[in-house]
N, C-alpha and C positions, 0 to 999 in steps of 0.2 A: 666181413665184420663193416666195410664201408657200406655195403648195401643193408645190412642190418640195421646200422645208424641211420641211413637216410629213409628206410623205411618208417623208425621209430619217431623221427622227426616228422615224416609227413602225418604219421598218426597223431602224433601231438598237435600238429597244426590243424587237423580236421576236428580234434577235440575242441581246440580253442574256437573255430568258426563255430561249432555246434553251440558251445558257450555262448558267444557273442549273439548268436541268432536267438537264443533262448533268452537272453538278457533284454535284447531289442524287442521281443515280442512282449515280454513282462513289462518293458516300459512304455511300450505303446498301449498296453492294457492298463497301466498305472494312469497315464495321460488321459486315456478316456474317461477313465473313472473319475480324476480330477476335474476335468471337464463338465462330466454329468453334475458332480457336487457343486460346481460353480454356477450351473443352470439352475441347480435345486435352491441354493443359496438366495441367488437373485429373484426367484419366485417367492421365497419366504422374506426376503427385505421388503419385496412389494407388498406382501400381505402385512407385515409389521408397519410399512408407512400408512397403508390404508386403515390399519387398527388405531393407529396415532390420530390420525385425522378424525376418526369415529368417536375415539375418547376426547379429543379436544372439542369436537362440536358439542357433543353431550354435556362436557363442563360447561363450555360458553352458555347453553341452553339452561343448566342449573342455575348457574350464576344469574342469568337474566330472571329466571322465576325467582330466586331468592332477593333479588335487587326489586322486581315487580312487587313483591310482598310490601316493600319500603317505599313505594312511591308516593304515598301521602304523610311522609313524614319529614320533618325539618330537625336538625340537631343544632343546639346551640353550645358553643365551645365559650370556655373561659369564664363561667358564671360561678364565683366561690360558694362553695358548700358553708352552711350554719346549722346550729344544733335547732332541732324543732322547726326547720324551715318548712314552707309550702311551694313546692315546684310549681303547682298550679298558678299560685300568686304571682310569682317571678314572671311566668310567662305571661301572664294578663298585664303586669305591668310593662313589660316589652312591648307588647302588642299596643298599649297605651302611648308609649313614647315613638313609636313608629307609625302612628296613626291607622293601626288596624284593629281597632276594638270589634268591629263586624266579624271579621276572620275568626276572633277567639272565640265567638259562639258557637264555631264549628270545631273548636278542639276537642277531641275524645278522649284523648290519653297523654300525660305527661309523666315523666319518670326519668330518673338519671341513669346513666350507663358506667359500668366499671370501666378503670382506667389504669394508667400507670401510677405509682405512688407518687406525691408531690404535685400532681395535676388536678385541677377542679374537674370533676366528673361530669362530661356533657349529658346535657338534657336532652331527650327524646319528646318531639312535639308531634302527636298524631293527629292530623285532621280528617272530618268525617268527609270533607269534599275536597278533591284535588283542586278545584279553581280557587279555593278560600287558601290552600296550602301554598299555591303559586302566588296569588296576591300578596299573602303576608311575607314570603321571602323576598318578593319583589320590593315591597315597602321596606323592609330590614335593609336591603342591600342600598335603598336610595338614602336612607338615613345614615348607613354606616359611610357613604361617601362624602358626606358632610363634614364629617369628624375631622379637623385638623390635625389631631394627634395622631392620625393613622385610621386605617380601614377597619371600622367596628364601633359598637357602642361603649362609651367607658362606664366601667362597672359601677361607679359611684351615681351614675344616673338611675340606676336601677335600683340602688340602696347604698346610703352615704355611709354605712359601717363598713362595706365591702373595702378591700385592697384595692388601690388603684391598677387598673388594667383594662383590656379592651375584650369584648365580647362579639364573637362573628359566629354566623350561622350558614349552613349549606344542607345541600340534599343529604338523605341518610344512608351512605354507602355500606356495601357489606365489605369485611374485612379483604377480601380478595380485591375489590374493586379499590379500596385505599391503597393497598400496596401496589397495584397496576396502575393508579394514578402517579403516585410518587415516583415510581420506575419511570413512567413517561414522561414527567417533568426532566429527570435527569437525562435520558435518553433524548429527547426532542431537543434540549437545549445545547447538547453535545452537538447535535446534527444541524444546528442552525434554525430550528424552528421558533418562530416569533410567538405564535399563539397556542397556547394548552389551556382547555376548559373543561367543565363538567355541565353538560345541560340534561335534564331530566335522568340524571343518575348515569348518563353515558358520557364517555370520554372522547374529545376531540382535539385534533391538532390542524395547524394550518403553518405552512412554512412563511408565508408572506400574505400581503394583502390580495395579489393577483393569483395565488395557488389555490388548488381544491382543497376541500374540507376532507381530512380522513377519521374516520372513528377507530379507536383502539380498544378492541373487545378482548384480547388476551395477549400474551407475552409474544406468540409469534407474530403479532400485527406489529411489535418494536421492531423487528428484524427488516421490516419492509420499509421503514422510515429511511 
């Protein structure tokens, strides 16, 4: 009976060993498959990262193209609307105030843009010549700096019937660039940047007088600041 019992124990041990060997083989096989999947995932992640960069670059090119189409535009903000108004006459009056009558001769289109309720609709001014647009905007900024009430032209210098306020002007940014510029101002100030500005409808930042100038083209650039 003892020999039979020992034989059975020996058989059970052999069966357990076989089971362990089988499980070990399965585990090694599963581990190998997992490693293969990890390698495949790494390759997929590389492809995803590559596609992200491609999409981002295409987005930047598209934004640049859309912005390029607005390169000859200037936008006036803060001009009150009136019934039966002539936007062209408003722009002509502003041109006279800032000493840019000659530039007004190159104005090809003027019209208002939609905006949020409660705010004056901005006025788009399109010039036939880029040089006239740049000179007009430069003259406007010079005049706006001389205003003691704040940067801008007093609305009542344009029309005495207007409510008191300030009129400002800038390049015609796309909605994407507007949002990016607002986000850039917040991020740059949080990180101690002293200078944030737009030139030729491009966004630039500079930490201080001695640091290099960096262009912000998309939201990924903000992460590098």
